[in-house]
C-alpha positions in Angstrom: -139.3 -110.0 -43.3 -136.7 -112.9 -43.4 -136.0 -114.7 -46.6 -137.4 -117.9 -45.1 -140.7 -116.3 -44.2 -140.9 -114.7 -47.6 -140.3 -118.0 -49.3 -142.9 -119.6 -47.0 -145.5 -117.1 -48.0 -144.9 -117.7 -51.7 -145.2 -121.4 -51.2 -147.5 -121.9 -48.2 -148.3 -125.4 -49.4 -144.7 -126.2 -50.2 -144.5 -129.2 -47.9 -147.7 -130.9 -49.1 -146.8 -133.8 -51.3 -150.0 -133.5 -53.2 -149.1 -130.0 -54.5 -148.6 -129.9 -58.3 -145.2 -128.9 -59.7 -144.9 -125.2 -60.1 -142.8 -123.1 -62.5 -142.4 -119.4 -62.8 -140.4 -116.8 -64.8 -138.2 -114.9 -62.4 -136.5 -112.7 -65.0 -136.4 -112.3 -68.7 -135.9 -115.8 -70.1 -135.1 -117.2 -66.7 -137.4 -119.9 -65.2 -137.5 -121.6 -61.8 -139.1 -125.0 -61.4 -140.3 -126.4 -58.1 -141.0 -130.0 -57.3 -144.4 -131.1 -56.0 -143.0 -131.8 -52.5 -140.7 -128.8 -52.2 -139.6 -128.0 -48.7 -138.2 -124.5 -48.6 -136.8 -124.9 -45.1 -134.5 -127.7 -46.3 -132.8 -125.5 -48.8 -133.0 -121.9 -47.5 -131.3 -119.6 -47.6 -129.7 -120.5 -50.9 -126.0 -119.9 -51.1 -126.3 -119.2 -54.8 -128.6 -116.2 -55.1 -128.2 -112.7 -53.7 -132.0 -112.1 -53.8 -134.9 -114.4 -53.4 -136.4 -115.5 -56.7 -139.8 -113.7 -57.1 -142.4 -115.1 -59.6 -143.0 -112.7 -62.5 -145.3 -114.8 -64.7 -145.8 -118.3 -66.1 -143.3 -120.3 -68.1 -144.1 -120.3 -71.8 -145.4 -123.6 -73.2 -142.5 -123.7 -75.7 -139.8 -123.5 -73.1 -137.0 -125.8 -74.3 -135.2 -127.2 -71.2 -137.5 -128.5 -68.5 -136.7 -130.6 -65.4 -138.5 -133.9 -64.7 -138.5 -135.0 -61.1 -138.4 -138.7 -60.0 -137.0 -141.0 -57.3 -134.3 -143.7 -57.2 -134.9 -145.4 -54.0 -134.6 -142.7 -51.3 -132.7 -140.3 -53.7 -134.1 -137.3 -55.5 -133.6 -137.3 -59.3 -133.9 -134.5 -61.7 -133.4 -135.0 -65.4 -133.3 -132.4 -68.2 -133.3 -133.5 -71.9 -131.1 -131.4 -74.2 -130.0 -131.8 -77.8 -127.5 -134.5 -78.6 -125.2 -132.0 -80.4 -125.2 -129.4 -77.6 -121.8 -128.7 -76.1 -121.7 -128.7 -72.3 -119.4 -126.7 -70.0 -119.0 -125.5 -66.5 -119.8 -128.1 -63.7 -117.3 -126.3 -61.5 -113.9 -127.6 -60.5 -113.3 -130.7 -62.6 -110.5 -132.6 -64.2 -110.6 -133.6 -67.8 -111.7 -132.0 -71.0 -113.2 -128.5 -71.5 -116.3 -130.1 -73.0 -118.2 -131.8 -70.2 -120.4 -134.1 -72.4 -120.5 -137.6 -71.1 -118.9 -136.8 -67.7 -119.8 -137.5 -64.1 -119.2 -135.1 -61.2 -119.7 -135.9 -57.5 -120.7 -132.9 -55.4 -119.1 -133.8 -52.1 -116.1 -131.5 -51.5 -113.0 -133.6 -50.8 -109.4 -133.2 -50.0 -107.9 -134.9 -53.1 -104.1 -134.8 -53.4 -103.1 -135.2 -57.0 -106.7 -135.6 -58.0 -106.3 -139.3 -57.6 -109.3 -140.3 -55.4 -112.6 -141.1 -57.2 -110.8 -140.9 -60.6 -110.8 -137.1 -60.1 -114.6 -136.9 -60.3 -114.8 -135.4 -56.8 -112.6 -132.4 -55.9 -112.5 -129.6 -53.5 -115.6 -127.6 -54.6 -119.1 -128.0 -55.8 -120.8 -126.0 -58.5 -124.1 -127.7 -59.5 -124.3 -125.8 -62.7 -124.2 -126.6 -66.4 -123.6 -124.2 -69.3 -125.0 -125.6 -72.6 -124.2 -124.1 -76.1 -126.3 -125.2 -79.0 -125.1 -125.7 -82.6 -126.5 -122.3 -83.6 -124.6 -120.5 -80.7 -127.7 -120.0 -78.5 -127.0 -121.1 -74.9 -128.6 -122.0 -71.6 -127.6 -122.4 -68.0 -128.9 -124.9 -65.5 -128.6 -124.4 -61.7 -129.5 -127.1 -59.2 -130.2 -125.1 -56.1 -129.1 -127.9 -53.8 -126.2 -128.2 -51.2 -126.9 -131.8 -50.3 -124.6 -134.6 -51.3 -125.3 -135.2 -54.9 -123.9 -136.1 -58.3 -124.3 -134.9 -61.9 -124.0 -136.8 -65.2 -124.0 -134.9 -68.5 -125.0 -136.1 -71.9 -128.1 -135.8 -74.0 -129.9 -136.1 -70.6 -128.5 -134.0 -67.8 -129.1 -135.7 -64.5 -128.8 -134.6 -60.9 -129.1 -137.2 -58.2 -129.3 -136.0 -54.6 -129.3 -137.6 -51.2 -131.5 -134.8 -49.9 -135.0 -133.6 -50.4 -136.3 -132.4 -53.8 -134.9 -129.1 -54.9 -135.7 -126.3 -57.3 -134.0 -125.9 -60.7 -133.3 -122.7 -62.5 -132.9 -122.5 -66.2 -131.5 -119.5 -68.1 -132.0 -119.1 -71.9 -129.9 -116.6 -73.8 -128.7 -115.8 -77.3 -125.1 -116.9 -76.5 -122.8 -118.1 -73.7 -121.6 -114.7 -72.8 -125.2 -113.5 -72.1 -125.8 -116.7 -70.0 -122.7 -115.8 -67.9 -124.0 -112.3 -67.4 -127.4 -113.6 -66.2 -125.7 -116.0 -63.8 -123.8 -113.1 -62.3 -127.1 -111.1 -62.1 -128.6 -113.9 -60.1 -125.7 -115.0 -58.0 -123.9 -111.6 -57.6 -120.5 -110.5 -58.7 -117.2 -110.4 -57.0 -115.9 -107.2 -55.4 -112.9 -105.5 -56.8 -109.8 -107.2 -55.5 -106.8 -105.2 -54.3 -104.5 -104.5 -57.2 -101.6 -106.4 -55.5 -103.6 -109.6 -55.5 -103.3 -109.6 -59.3 -99.5 -109.6 -59.2 -97.2 -112.6 -59.3 -97.0 -114.5 -56.0 -94.6 -116.9 -54.4 -95.5 -119.7 -52.0 -94.2 -123.0 -50.6 -95.2 -125.5 -48.0 -93.4 -123.9 -46.1 -91.1 -120.9 -45.9 -89.8 -121.0 -42.4 -88.4 -119.4 -40.3 -89.1 -115.8 -41.0 -85.5 -115.3 -42.1 -86.2 -117.6 -45.0 -89.2 -115.5 -45.9 -87.0 -112.4 -46.0 -84.5 -114.3 -48.2 -87.2 -115.0 -50.7 -88.2 -111.4 -50.8 -84.6 -110.2 -51.1 -83.8 -112.6 -53.9 -86.8 -111.5 -56.0 -85.7 -107.9 -55.6 -82.0 -108.6 -56.2 -82.8 -110.5 -59.4 -85.3 -107.9 -60.6 -88.1 -110.5 -61.0 -91.5 -108.8 -60.4 -93.5 -110.2 -57.5 -96.1 -108.8 -55.1 -96.9 -111.5 -52.5 -95.1 -114.1 -50.3 -97.2 -116.8 -48.6 -97.0 -118.5 -45.3 -98.2 -122.1 -45.0 -98.9 -123.9 -41.7 -95.3 -124.0 -40.4 -95.5 -120.4 -39.2 -98.0 -121.6 -36.5 -97.3 -122.7 -33.0 -97.8 -126.5 -33.2 -100.2 -125.9 -36.2 -102.7 -124.2 -33.9 -104.7 -121.6 -35.9 -104.4 -117.9 -35.0 -101.0 -118.5 -33.4 -97.4 -117.9 -34.3 -94.4 -120.1 -33.6 -92.6 -118.0 -31.0 -89.2 -119.2 -32.2 -89.6 -119.2 -35.9 -92.0 -116.2 -36.3 -91.5 -114.1 -33.1 -92.4 -110.8 -34.7 -95.2 -111.0 -37.4 -95.6 -107.2 -37.5 -91.9 -106.8 -38.0 -92.0 -109.3 -40.9 -94.9 -107.5 -42.5 -93.0 -104.2 -42.1 -89.9 -105.8 -43.8 -92.1 -107.1 -46.6 -93.8 -103.7 -47.1 -90.5 -101.9 -47.2 -89.7 -104.1 -50.2 -93.2 -103.6 -51.7 -94.3 -107.1 -50.8 -97.6 -108.3 -49.2 -98.0 -111.3 -46.9 -100.7 -113.9 -46.9 -101.1 -116.4 -44.1 -103.0 -119.8 -43.9 -105.8 -120.4 -41.5 -107.5 -123.8 -41.3 -110.8 -124.6 -39.7 -109.7 -127.4 -37.3 -109.2 -126.1 -33.8 -106.8 -128.2 -31.7 -108.5 -129.9 -28.7 -106.2 -128.5 -25.9 -107.3 -126.9 -22.7 -105.5 -123.6 -22.3 -105.4 -122.9 -26.0 -107.5 -119.7 -26.3 -109.4 -120.6 -29.5 -110.4 -124.0 -28.2 -111.3 -122.6 -24.8 -113.6 -120.0 -26.3 -115.2 -122.4 -28.7 -115.8 -125.0 -25.9 -117.1 -122.5 -23.4 -119.6 -121.1 -25.9 -120.5 -124.4 -27.5 -119.4 -123.3 -31.0 -118.4 -126.6 -32.5 -120.1 -129.1 -34.8 -121.8 -131.8 -32.8 -122.5 -135.5 -33.1 -126.1 -136.8 -32.6 -125.3 -137.6 -28.9 -124.4 -133.9 -28.3 -120.7 -134.4 -28.0 -118.3 -132.3 -30.2 -117.3 -133.9 -33.5 -113.6 -134.7 -33.3 -111.3 -135.5 -36.2 -107.5 -135.5 -36.7 -105.8 -132.9 -38.8 -102.4 -131.2 -38.6 -102.5 -130.3 -34.9 -103.9 -133.7 -33.9 -107.4 -134.0 -32.5 -109.5 -131.1 -33.6 -113.0 -129.7 -33.2 -114.6 -127.7 -36.0 -116.6 -124.5 -35.8 -120.2 -124.7 -36.8 -120.3 -121.9 -39.4 -124.1 -122.4 -40.0 -124.6 -120.3 -36.8 -124.4 -116.5 -36.9 -122.8 -116.3 -33.5 -120.0 -118.7 -34.6 -119.3 -116.8 -37.8 -119.2 -113.6 -35.7 -116.7 -115.2 -33.3 -114.6 -116.4 -36.2 -114.6 -113.0 -37.7 -113.4 -111.5 -34.4 -110.5 -114.0 -34.2 -109.6 -113.2 -37.8 -109.7 -109.5 -37.1 -107.3 -109.8 -34.1 -105.0 -112.0 -36.2 -104.9 -109.7 -39.2 -104.0 -106.7 -37.0 -100.8 -108.5 -35.9 -99.3 -108.2 -39.4 -101.3 -109.9 -42.2 -102.3 -108.6 -45.7 -104.4 -111.6 -46.9 -105.8 -114.9 -45.7 -105.6 -118.4 -47.1 -108.4 -120.7 -45.9 -107.2 -124.3 -46.6 -108.4 -127.8 -45.5 -111.9 -126.4 -45.3 -113.9 -129.2 -47.0 -113.3 -129.9 -44.1 -110.4 -132.3 -44.5 -110.1 -135.0 -41.8 -107.2 -137.5 -41.7 -108.7 -140.3 -39.6 -111.9 -140.7 -41.6 -112.4 -143.2 -44.4 -114.2 -140.4 -46.3 -111.4 -137.9 -45.6 -114.0 -135.5 -44.1 -116.5 -135.1 -41.3 -119.0 -137.9 -40.6 -122.3 -137.4 -42.5 -124.3 -137.8 -39.2 -122.6 -134.8 -37.7 -125.0 -132.1 -36.8 -124.9 -128.4 -37.7 -127.2 -126.3 -35.4 -128.2 -123.6 -37.8 -129.6 -120.2 -36.8 -132.6 -117.9 -37.3 -132.1 -118.2 -41.1 -131.3 -121.8 -41.5 -132.6 -125.0 -39.9 -130.6 -127.5 -37.9 -129.4 -130.2 -40.3 -126.9 -133.0 -40.9 -123.6 -132.8 -42.5 -125.1 -134.3 -45.7 -126.8 -130.9 -46.2 -124.1 -128.5 -44.9 -120.8 -130.2 -46.0 -120.6 -128.6 -49.4 -121.0 -125.1 -48.0 -118.7 -125.6 -45.0 -115.8 -123.7 -46.6 -118.2 -121.2 -48.2 -119.4 -120.1 -44.8 -115.9 -120.1 -43.4 -114.5 -117.7 -46.1 -117.6 -115.5 -45.6 -116.7 -115.1 -42.0 -113.0 -114.7 -42.8 -113.7 -111.9 -45.2 -115.9 -110.1 -42.7 -113.1 -110.4 -40.1 -110.6 -108.8 -42.5 -113.0 -105.9 -43.0 -113.3 -105.5 -39.2 -109.5 -105.2 -39.0 -109.0 -103.1 -42.0 -112.3 -101.4 -43.0 -110.5 -99.2 -45.6 -108.8 -102.0 -47.4 -110.2 -104.5 -49.9 -109.9 -108.0 -48.3 -108.2 -110.8 -50.1 -109.2 -114.4 -49.1 -108.1 -117.5 -51.0 -110.1 -120.7 -50.3 -109.6 -124.3 -51.4 -113.2 -125.2 -50.7 -116.2 -123.3 -52.2 -119.7 -123.6 -53.6 -121.5 -121.9 -56.5 -122.0 -118.3 -55.4 -118.9 -118.3 -53.2 -117.0 -116.1 -55.6 -118.6 -113.2 -53.7 -116.3 -113.9 -50.7 -113.0 -115.3 -52.0 -110.7 -116.3 -54.8 -109.8 -120.0 -55.3 -107.2 -122.3 -56.7 -107.5 -125.8 -58.0 -106.0 -127.5 -55.0 -103.1 -130.0 -54.8 -102.1 -130.6 -58.3 -98.9 -132.3 -59.4 -95.7 -131.1 -61.1 -96.5 -133.1 -64.3 -97.2 -132.1 -67.9 -100.6 -133.8 -67.6 -101.6 -131.4 -64.8 -100.1 -128.4 -66.5 -102.1 -129.1 -69.7 -105.2 -129.9 -67.6 -104.9 -126.6 -65.7 -106.3 -124.7 -68.8 -109.7 -126.5 -69.0 -109.9 -126.6 -65.2 -109.5 -122.9 -64.9 -111.8 -122.3 -67.9 -114.6 -124.4 -66.4 -114.3 -122.8 -63.0 -114.5 -119.4 -64.9 -117.6 -120.7 -66.7 -119.1 -121.6 -63.3 -119.1 -118.0 -62.0 -115.7 -117.9 -60.4 -113.6 -115.3 -62.3 -110.6 -115.3 -59.9 -109.0 -118.7 -60.0 -106.0 -120.6 -61.2 -103.7 -123.6 -60.4 -100.5 -123.9 -58.4 -98.0 -122.8 -61.1 -95.2 -125.3 -61.5 -97.3 -127.9 -59.7 -97.6 -128.7 -56.0 -96.8 -132.4 -55.5 -93.7 -134.2 -56.8 -90.6 -132.5 -58.3 -90.8 -129.9 -61.0 -88.0 -129.7 -63.5 -86.5 -126.9 -65.6 -88.6 -127.5 -68.7 -91.9 -127.8 -66.9 -91.4 -124.7 -64.8 -90.3 -122.6 -67.7 -93.2 -123.6 -69.9 -95.8 -123.4 -67.0 -94.6 -120.0 -66.0 -94.6 -118.7 -69.6 -98.3 -119.8 -69.9 -99.5 -119.5 -66.3 -98.9 -115.8 -66.0 -102.0 -115.2 -68.2 -104.3 -117.0 -65.7 -106.4 -114.8 -63.3 -104.6 -116.1 -60.2 -100.8 -116.4 -60.7 -99.0 -118.2 -57.9 -96.0 -120.5 -57.8 -96.5 -123.1 -55.1 -94.7 -126.3 -54.2 -95.0 -129.0 -51.5 -92.8 -129.9 -48.6 -90.3 -132.6 -49.6 -90.1 -131.5 -53.2 -87.4 -129.5 -54.9 -87.5 -125.8 -54.7 -89.2 -124.2 -57.8 -88.6 -120.5 -57.5 -87.8 -118.9 -60.9 -84.0 -118.9 -60.2 -83.4 -122.5 -58.9 -82.9 -124.2 -62.3 -80.3 -121.9 -63.6 -80.0 -118.7 -65.6 -81.9 -119.9 -68.7 -85.1 -120.7 -66.8 -84.7 -117.6 -64.6 -84.6 -115.5 -67.7 -87.7 -117.2 -69.2 -89.6 -116.7 -65.9 -88.5 -113.1 -65.6 -89.6 -112.3 -69.2 -93.0 -114.0 -68.7 -93.7 -112.3 -65.3 -92.7 -109.0 -66.8 -95.3 -109.5 -69.5 -98.0 -109.9 -66.8 -97.0 -106.6 -65.2 -96.9 -104.8 -68.6 -100.4 -106.1 -69.3 -101.6 -105.1 -65.8 -103.7 -102.1 -67.0 -105.6 -104.5 -69.3 -105.9 -107.3 -66.7 -107.2 -104.9 -64.1 -109.8 -103.6 -66.5 -110.9 -107.2 -67.1 -111.3 -107.8 -63.3 -113.4 -104.6 -63.1 -115.6 -106.0 -65.9 -116.1 -109.2 -63.9 -117.3 -107.1 -60.9 -119.9 -105.5 -63.1 -121.3 -108.3 -65.3 -119.6 -111.5 -64.2 -117.7 -112.2 -67.4 -114.7 -114.5 -66.9 -111.2 -112.9 -67.0 -109.9 -116.1 -68.7 -112.3 -117.3 -71.5 -112.6 -120.3 -73.8 -111.7 -119.7 -77.5 -115.2 -120.5 -78.6 -116.4 -117.2 -77.0 -114.5 -115.4 -79.8 -116.9 -117.0 -82.3 -119.8 -119.0 -80.8 -120.9 -120.3 -84.2 -117.6 -121.9 -85.1 -117.9 -125.6 -84.2 -114.1 -126.2 -84.4 -113.6 -123.9 -81.4 -116.0 -125.8 -79.1 -113.5 -128.3 -77.9 -110.4 -126.1 -78.0 -108.6 -126.4 -74.6 -105.0 -125.4 -75.3 -105.6 -122.0 -76.8 -107.6 -119.6 -74.5 -108.7 -115.9 -74.3 -107.6 -113.3 -71.9 -110.7 -111.1 -72.1 -112.1 -110.5 -75.6 -109.0 -108.9 -77.1 -106.1 -111.2 -76.4 -105.6 -114.9 -77.4 -103.0 -117.0 -75.7 -101.4 -119.9 -77.6 -99.0 -122.0 -75.5 -95.7 -122.6 -77.1 -96.0 -126.4 -76.7 -99.5 -126.5 -78.3 -98.4 -127.3 -81.9 -100.0 -125.9 -85.0 -101.5 -129.1 -86.2 -103.7 -129.8 -83.2 -105.2 -126.4 -82.2 -108.0 -124.3 -83.5 -108.0 -120.5 -83.4 -110.8 -117.9 -84.2 -110.9 -116.6 -87.7 -110.0 -113.0 -88.5 -107.0 -110.8 -88.6 -105.5 -111.7 -85.3 -101.9 -110.6 -85.0 -99.3 -112.3 -82.9 -97.4 -109.7 -80.8 -93.6 -109.7 -80.7 -93.4 -108.3 -77.1 -89.6 -108.8 -77.0 -86.8 -108.8 -79.5 -85.5 -112.1 -78.4 -87.3 -115.5 -78.8 -86.7 -118.0 -76.0 -89.0 -120.7 -77.4 -91.0 -120.8 -74.1 -93.1 -117.7 -74.1 -96.7 -118.2 -75.1 -97.8 -116.5 -78.3 -100.1 -113.5 -77.5 -102.4 -112.6 -80.4 -104.5 -109.4 -80.5 -108.0 -109.2 -81.9 -108.5 -107.0 -85.0 -110.3 -103.8 -84.2 -109.0 -103.7 -80.6 -106.8 -101.4 -78.5 -105.1 -103.1 -75.5 -103.7 -100.7 -72.8 -100.2 -101.7 -71.5 -97.9 -100.2 -68.8 -94.2 -100.4 -68.2 -92.3 -103.1 -66.4 -92.5 -102.8 -62.6 -91.2 -104.9 -59.7 -94.6 -104.7 -58.0 -98.0 -103.3 -58.6 -97.1 -100.6 -56.1 -94.6 -99.3 -58.6 -96.9 -99.3 -61.6 -97.1 -95.9 -63.3 -100.8 -95.7 -64.2 -100.3 -92.6 -66.3 -97.6 -93.9 -68.6 -99.3 -96.1 -71.1 -98.7 -97.9 -74.4 -101.9 -98.4 -76.4 -101.5 -101.5 -78.6 -103.6 -101.0 -81.7 -104.5 -103.7 -84.2 -106.9 -101.9 -86.5 -109.9 -103.5 -88.3 -110.1 -103.4 -92.1 -111.6 -100.0 -92.0 -108.7 -98.6 -89.9 -110.6 -98.2 -86.7 -110.1 -99.8 -83.3 -111.6 -99.4 -79.8 -110.8 -100.4 -76.2 -111.5 -99.7 -72.6 -109.2 -98.8 -69.7 -110.3 -98.8 -66.0 -108.3 -97.2 -63.2 -108.8 -96.5 -59.5 -106.7 -96.3 -56.4 -105.9 -100.0 -56.4 -107.3 -100.5 -52.9 -110.1 -99.1 -50.7 -113.7 -98.7 -51.6 -113.9 -95.3 -53.2 -114.8 -96.9 -56.5 -118.2 -97.7 -55.1 -119.0 -94.0 -54.9 -117.5 -93.0 -58.3 -113.8 -92.7 -57.3 -112.5 -94.3 -60.4 -111.9 -93.4 -64.0 -113.1 -95.3 -67.1 -111.6 -94.4 -70.4 -112.8 -95.0 -74.0 -109.9 -95.8 -76.3 -110.4 -95.0 -80.0 -108.3 -95.2 -83.1 -109.0 -94.0 -86.6 -106.9 -94.0 -89.8 -106.8 -91.2 -92.2 -104.4 -91.5 -95.2 -101.0 -92.6 -93.9 -101.8 -91.6 -90.3 -103.4 -93.3 -87.4 -104.7 -91.3 -84.4 -105.4 -92.8 -81.0 -107.3 -90.9 -78.4 -108.1 -91.6 -74.7 -111.3 -90.0 -73.2 -112.7 -90.4 -69.7 -116.3 -91.5 -70.1 -117.2 -92.5 -66.5 -116.1 -92.0 -62.9 -115.2 -88.8 -61.0 -111.6 -89.7 -60.2 -108.9 -87.5 -61.7 -106.0 -89.8 -62.5 -103.7 -87.0 -63.7 -102.0 -86.2 -67.0 -101.5 -89.1 -69.3 -98.2 -89.9 -71.1 -99.2 -92.1 -74.0 -97.8 -93.7 -77.1 -99.1 -95.9 -79.9 -97.9 -99.4 -80.3 -99.0 -100.1 -83.9 -99.4 -103.8 -84.5 -98.5 -105.1 -88.0 -97.3 -108.6 -89.0 -96.5 -109.3 -85.4 -94.2 -106.4 -85.1 -95.0 -103.4 -82.8 -94.0 -100.0 -84.1 -94.0 -97.4 -81.4 -94.7 -93.7 -81.6 -92.9 -91.3 -79.2 -94.7 -90.6 -75.9 -97.0 -87.6 -75.9 -98.5 -85.9 -72.9 -102.2 -85.5 -73.4 -105.1 -87.5 -74.6 -104.3 -88.0 -78.3 -101.3 -89.2 -80.3 -100.8 -89.7 -84.1 -98.2 -91.7 -86.0 -97.5 -92.9 -89.5 -99.1 -96.3 -90.3 -97.2 -99.3 -91.5 -98.5 -100.8 -94.8 -97.3 -104.4 -94.8 -100.0 -105.6 -92.5 -100.5 -109.4 -92.5 -104.1 -110.8 -92.7 -104.5 -113.2 -89.9 -102.2 -115.7 -88.1 -100.3 -118.2 -90.2 -99.7 -121.0 -87.7 -97.2 -122.6 -90.0 -94.9 -119.5 -89.6 -95.0 -119.7 -85.8 -92.1 -121.4 -84.1 -93.6 -123.9 -81.6 -91.6 -125.7 -79.0 -90.2 -129.1 -79.9 -91.2 -130.6 -76.6 -93.7 -133.4 -76.7 -95.9 -133.3 -73.5 -97.1 -136.9 -74.2 -93.6 -138.2 -73.6 -93.1 -136.5 -70.2 -93.3 -138.4 -66.9 -96.7 -139.4 -65.7 -98.1 -138.7 -62.2 -97.5 -142.3 -61.2 -93.9 -142.2 -62.4 -93.3 -138.9 -60.6 -94.8 -140.1 -57.4 -92.7 -143.3 -57.4 -89.6 -141.2 -57.7 -90.7 -138.9 -55.0 -91.6 -141.7 -52.5 -88.2 -143.4 -53.1 -86.4 -140.1 -52.6 -88.2 -139.4 -49.3 -87.6 -142.9 -48.0 -83.9 -142.5 -48.6 -83.9 -139.2 -46.7 -86.0 -140.5 -43.9 -88.8 -138.1 -44.6 -92.5 -138.8 -44.3 -95.2 -138.0 -46.8 -96.6 -134.9 -45.1 -99.2 -133.8 -47.6 
């Protein structure tokens, strides 16, 4: 039975305008509300949910958050009243503050260089979702199950306005924000385990070409002993920007380039855009034209818009046969020498359109599971369907490898198919600071694997910005340095030895923390918890933390305090958090990393890539609670492949207890059938910021003498913050003016 038929049976009168509004419980403390004129075919299948919502009883009369349906002209309106002192979060990829109260978001995915169009209210992705946290710490989540062009305003009244037919609304009630996030993951599914290499540091530019330049980047990283796992290829590797092709002069041997990268323990990721150049004799266009695979206009002609190759047609990903075709093209391409895929420009971006995208009257044909419809309905899931097909193509090519796809465009639920980044940001302090709440709100919208372009994409980075951004950005889930064509180079070494050393130290920290980071990603695949979390999740009843957007959490056990944040304008969770002195030297750029009391954080040794990580040599950082105990978790598997689905992994419980002057830490496998081999472990006992190490011991238990001068909690006044003032750094407008003048003098055009 198809989902559409099942939905139709549940709501056989769904299209009758006289039908009363219906509401049902679909899980414990999860309610779904249907409007009186609900048309299931106009919204099915939902991109959000992995299973159809099945009624399990009536909504209690005391249910707190209920939608009210109305009309504003020909637009559908849904309002939900909430408490005036509720703190609101989520709402997807958005600029501005972490707290989303009093904000407006337009759900119409748009190419938005520098976030400057529509005052940044409209970016590359749509997540019609609000997370609310009440004063007492209890929380709720609101999903508008609607892909049509729409908007959201948030305040005491949450309001969705859609240009499509009336849609259903799902409301989750839970004891706290973490439990809401877990329920969202239960409903919308969780991401699959990424390959371990995708969590390493990554280097990109628009563009590295020819292939000799790619090799030079790889060789420089290795010569300078700066850890890195991935090098990226932007559109200049293509033959005249035609997708699924290589420039025969600049990239004549893609398999040879991949072999070169692999020999240096690097992976390669290549960009694929959706626009197919209109050119007879070009095999992708010929196939799409012959099989009628492109999006149409109402008169039956193919929709045509200009992108990088010139006039392009666009695959109609609403059709199963088109997605299958695209997966086949992807598979053939990947087999030529590709490790990962980068789907860009997939809002879709169109240069010769006033709206920067496809005309709203364009027609998507649909298939057996979805109706034919206008671009107003399918625009926001265009990239979602593209990356789904791309992921399936990677699996066709390499069925034994975990696929990695990065997408600029996405929709709520699209985390199941790909990671994302926050699009074309700028090399400014404003965008650097903004990247923290942006990444946090994407994380609070069900997308654990995300991050910004480190160092900034547009305009010129400088030494101070790159040093500070790298020293903070390596704690984001996705860690990639990326810069635009026409800007200065911004690899770690380009600004001199000082910045190079800062970047090396920061990146080495990420690799040392990889056992902990990988464990956090595994948690995200199980229950949907964000890898990067807001500070308020450490104490959901502390009102001072609700608006904190400089300090953030990496999992539950580590807190990151950027060096530029300043002690007088940040709030940190209470308790005996201890700032770790991970190096002897202090370069005044590295973010402070603080550990939660009662926790054990597994660390590894420095490696130049994740391939070189020694999973059996571990340092267990212990910050005991007042009673001398601490706990932690470590997850390990092969780092690639799908054996973990059938138990080929090892999950360890880490435990510490103090007896007299001794502390003993043990590691015990509690789940999984994979034998990871003999462990070589040591204790890193955390006290007053210092880490005292025991000798390494082979086995599953190690004991050392404790240190007695333990400080109780972080004293911010004792921390040495950077003297840089972000408010006095150049603005976006100032940087753009400098960039435009520079390019005019050099005769270059603005190519982004």
